[in-house]
C-alpha positions as CSV (number, residue, x, y, z in Angstrom):
1,X,-15.2,3.0,-5.3
2,X,-11.7,4.0,-7.3
3,X,-8.4,3.9,-6.1
4,X,-5.0,5.3,-7.4
5,X,-1.7,4.8,-5.8
6,X,1.3,7.7,-5.9
7,X,4.2,8.5,-4.1
8,X,6.5,5.7,-5.2
9,X,10.3,6.7,-6.4
10,X,13.9,5.9,-6.2
11,X,15.4,5.9,-2.9
12,X,18.9,4.3,-2.1
13,X,19.3,1.3,1.1
14,X,18.0,2.7,4.4
15,X,15.8,5.5,3.0
16,X,11.9,6.3,3.3
17,X,9.2,6.5,1.2
18,X,5.4,7.3,1.9
19,X,2.8,5.7,-0.5
20,X,-0.2,7.2,-0.8
21,X,-3.9,5.3,-2.2
22,X,-6.6,8.1,-2.7
23,X,-10.2,7.0,-3.2
24,X,-12.9,8.2,-4.8
25,X,-16.3,7.2,-5.0
26,X,-19.0,6.5,-1.9
27,X,-18.6,4.4,1.0
28,X,-14.5,4.1,1.5
29,X,-15.3,3.6,5.3
30,X,-16.7,0.3,4.4
31,X,-13.7,-0.9,2.3
32,X,-10.6,-2.9,4.0
33,X,-7.8,-1.9,2.2
34,X,-4.6,-3.9,0.7
35,X,-0.9,-3.1,-0.3
36,X,0.4,-5.4,-2.1
37,X,3.9,-5.5,-4.4
38,X,4.7,-7.4,-7.5
39,X,8.4,-7.9,-8.7
40,X,8.8,-8.7,-12.5
41,X,8.1,-12.7,-13.0
42,X,6.8,-12.7,-9.3
43,X,3.2,-13.4,-7.9
44,X,1.5,-10.4,-6.1
45,X,2.8,-10.4,-2.4
46,X,0.6,-9.0,0.1
47,X,2.4,-6.4,2.4
48,X,0.3,-4.6,4.6
49,X,-3.6,-4.4,5.3
50,X,-6.0,-2.0,7.2
51,X,-9.6,-2.8,8.3
52,X,-12.4,-0.9,7.0
53,X,-12.4,1.9,10.2
54,X,-8.6,1.3,10.8
55,X,-8.9,-0.7,14.2
56,X,-6.9,-3.7,12.7
57,X,-3.5,-3.8,10.6
58,X,-1.5,-6.9,9.6
59,X,2.0,-7.1,7.8
60,X,3.5,-9.4,6.2
61,X,6.9,-11.0,8.0
62,X,9.5,-9.0,5.6
63,X,7.7,-5.8,6.2
64,X,6.9,-6.0,10.0
65,X,8.3,-3.3,12.0
66,X,9.5,-1.0,8.8
67,X,6.0,-0.3,7.2
68,X,3.0,1.5,8.7
69,X,-0.2,0.9,7.1
70,X,-2.7,4.1,8.1
71,X,-5.9,5.8,6.8
72,X,-8.1,8.6,7.1
73,X,-11.8,7.7,6.2
74,X,-12.5,11.6,5.8
75,X,-10.1,12.1,3.4
76,X,-10.3,8.7,1.5
77,X,-7.1,8.3,1.9
78,X,-4.5,5.1,3.0
79,X,-0.7,5.5,3.5
80,X,2.2,2.8,3.4
81,X,5.0,4.7,5.4
82,X,8.0,2.5,4.6
83,X,11.3,3.2,6.3
84,X,14.6,1.4,6.5
85,X,14.0,0.2,2.7
86,X,16.2,-2.6,1.7
87,X,17.0,-3.6,-2.4
88,X,14.6,-6.2,-1.6
89,X,11.7,-3.7,-1.7
90,X,11.9,-2.9,-5.0
91,X,8.8,-3.5,-6.8
92,X,5.6,-2.0,-8.2
93,X,3.4,-1.2,-5.2
94,X,-0.8,-1.8,-5.6
95,X,-3.3,-0.8,-3.8
96,X,-6.5,-2.7,-3.3
97,X,-9.9,-1.7,-1.6
98,X,-12.5,-4.3,-0.9
99,X,-15.9,-5.4,0.1
100,X,-18.0,-8.3,0.1
101,X,-19.6,-6.6,-3.1
102,X,-16.6,-4.9,-4.6
103,X,-12.9,-4.9,-5.6
104,X,-11.1,-2.0,-6.9
105,X,-7.4,-1.7,-7.8
106,X,-5.0,1.0,-9.0
107,X,-2.6,1.1,-11.7
108,X,0.5,0.6,-8.9
109,X,3.5,3.1,-8.0
110,X,6.8,2.2,-8.8
111,X,9.5,1.9,-5.8
112,X,13.1,1.2,-6.2
113,X,15.7,0.9,-3.4
114,X,19.0,1.0,-5.1
115,X,22.8,2.7,-4.3
């Protein structure tokens, strides 16, 4: 599987964005998908995760209640809906798809929250 992120951009505080993670290849429904973000000079941070068939999700404390992760395995897509964005959400957002045998990363999409 390969994944490509899109949907980043610049928004004002309080705004919204929806990031997309598009997968190609076979067996996407076997992959757990995790969104990470990384700010310059900082460690990569887990933001949200969704299980292979979408039955379970988890969120980091800073984004819980503001971000929602979802997927449609018929379309090989995962989305991260982000609302009430804050300046501290500014980062490169990366999508990871993982099984026990394979891990795929995208190149990332920049999200900037600034007035």
